[in-house]
BASEDREN-817819 format. One line per field, with one value per residue (C-alpha): residue number from 1; x, y, z. Coordinates in nm, 4 decimals, padded with zeros to 6 digits, m for minus. Layout:
BEGIN
nr <- [NUM, ...]
X <- [X, ...]
Y <- [Y, ...]
Z <- [Z, ...]
***
This chain:
BEGIN
nr <- [1, 2, 3, 4, 5, 6, 7, 8, 9, 10, 11, 12, 13, 14, 15, 16, 17, 18, 19, 20, 21, 22, 23, 24, 25, 26, 27, 28, 29, 30, 31, 32, 33, 34, 35, 36, 37, 38, 39, 40, 41, 42, 43, 44, 45, 46, 47, 48, 49, 50, 51, 52, 53, 54, 55, 56, 57, 58, 59, 60, 61, 62, 63, 64, 65, 66, 67, 68, 69, 70, 71, 72, 73, 74, 75, 76, 77, 78, 79, 80, 81, 82, 83, 84, 85, 86, 87, 88, 89, 90, 91, 92, 93, 94, 95, 96, 97, 98, 99, 100, 101, 102, 103, 104, 105, 106, 107]
X <- [08.9129, 08.7516, 08.7976, 08.9207, 09.2567, 09.2357, 09.2432, 09.5615, 09.7337, 09.6936, 09.8031, 10.1252, 10.1648, 10.1702, 10.4513, 10.6725, 10.6829, 10.7945, 11.0208, 11.1435, 10.8552, 10.9404, 10.7009, 10.6677, 10.4745, 10.1543, 10.0206, 10.0055, 09.8560, 09.6375, 09.4832, 09.4421, 09.1990, 09.0682, 09.1106, 08.9411, 09.1317, 09.3278, 09.7356, 09.6172, 09.4513, 09.6855, 09.8999, 09.7124, 09.6015, 09.9782, 10.0789, 09.7742, 09.8965, 10.2626, 10.1855, 09.9570, 10.3235, 10.5272, 10.2632, 10.3861, 10.7673, 10.8460, 10.8240, 11.1470, 11.1750, 11.4908, 11.6842, 11.9373, 12.3316, 12.5936, 12.3220, 12.2829, 11.9568, 12.0317, 11.7474, 11.6372, 11.7396, 11.4004, 11.0415, 10.7934, 10.6709, 10.9680, 10.9539, 10.6040, 10.6962, 11.0675, 10.8730, 10.5542, 10.8457, 11.0552, 10.7544, 10.6612, 10.9867, 11.0102, 10.6936, 10.5480, 10.4852, 10.7409, 10.9839, 11.1825, 11.4042, 11.2544, 11.2682, 11.2196, 11.1385, 10.9614, 11.0657, 10.9363, 11.2125, 11.3029, 11.2721]
Y <- [m04.8357, m05.1203, m05.4691, m05.6112, m05.3841, m05.4368, m05.8665, m05.7341, m05.5462, m05.8721, m06.1317, m05.8904, m05.8390, m06.2599, m06.2940, m06.0151, m06.2852, m06.5247, m06.3731, m06.0653, m05.8771, m05.6816, m05.3717, m05.5164, m05.7837, m05.5153, m05.4129, m05.7765, m05.8758, m05.5466, m05.7343, m06.0530, m05.9234, m05.6483, m05.7772, m05.4879, m05.1560, m04.9665, m04.9040, m04.5948, m04.7459, m05.0031, m04.7629, m04.6010, m04.9025, m05.0146, m04.7737, m04.7423, m05.0977, m04.9402, m04.7213, m04.9552, m05.1797, m04.8859, m04.8554, m05.1640, m05.1056, m05.5177, m05.4057, m05.2967, m05.1371, m05.1368, m05.2541, m05.5285, m05.4578, m05.6435, m05.9403, m05.7671, m05.6358, m05.2760, m05.0896, m04.7785, m04.5435, m04.2999, m04.2777, m04.4216, m04.1468, m04.0675, m04.3992, m04.3771, m04.0217, m04.1818, m04.4772, m04.2810, m04.0987, m04.3447, m04.5084, m04.1547, m04.1641, m04.5083, m04.4086, m04.7634, m05.0498, m05.1675, m05.4658, m05.7105, m05.5345, m05.2000, m04.9003, m05.1609, m05.4341, m05.5103, m05.7930, m05.8474, m05.7910, m06.0510, m05.7210]
Z <- [01.7585, 01.5333, 01.6394, 01.3236, 01.4283, 01.7963, 01.6385, 01.4036, 01.7102, 01.8641, 01.6604, 01.5858, 01.9902, 01.9733, 01.7771, 01.9121, 02.1776, 01.9864, 01.7169, 01.5848, 01.3704, 01.1175, 00.9940, 00.6610, 00.8329, 00.9799, 00.6915, 00.5623, 00.9109, 00.9038, 00.5315, 00.6451, 00.9039, 00.6745, 00.2820, 00.1397, 00.3088, 00.1201, 00.0808, 00.2554, 00.5332, 00.6162, 00.6975, 00.9063, 01.0927, 01.1288, 01.2661, 01.4796, 01.5978, 01.6338, 01.9089, 02.0892, 02.0805, 02.2302, 02.4628, 02.6369, 02.8351, 02.6624, 02.3234, 02.1961, 01.8367, 01.6643, 01.3679, 01.2644, 01.1964, 01.0860, 01.2309, 01.5200, 01.6698, 01.7578, 01.9965, 01.9238, 02.2076, 02.1208, 02.3202, 02.2105, 02.0297, 01.8915, 01.7391, 01.6412, 01.4462, 01.2875, 01.1324, 00.9807, 00.8723, 00.7101, 00.5986, 00.4050, 00.2476, 00.1505, m00.0639, m00.0435, 00.2214, 00.3749, 00.2334, 00.4228, 00.6545, 00.5586, 00.9192, 01.1907, 01.4062, 01.7214, 01.9497, 02.3648, 02.5491, 02.8773, 03.1383]
***
């Protein structure tokens, strides 16, 4: 994997330790590390970061409902597939609140 993507993944992981991180944050982080990446590449790299995040059992993915974080009850693979599918259906880069959020769980 490109070292710049690894650096972006580290940035996202650090942020998850401090606060909820929306999916929308990932392509922006990729853009910061690879300013010339196309939208398609930002999506691909963002999904690679999602896979890395969800490989860590301390990272939880979910969505907010009525101001409460609701973790998804899916496997990491199912969550990755869902995120990719919902991103495709969105037809653009995610915005604030779209699709999912990540956070480090206090295991």
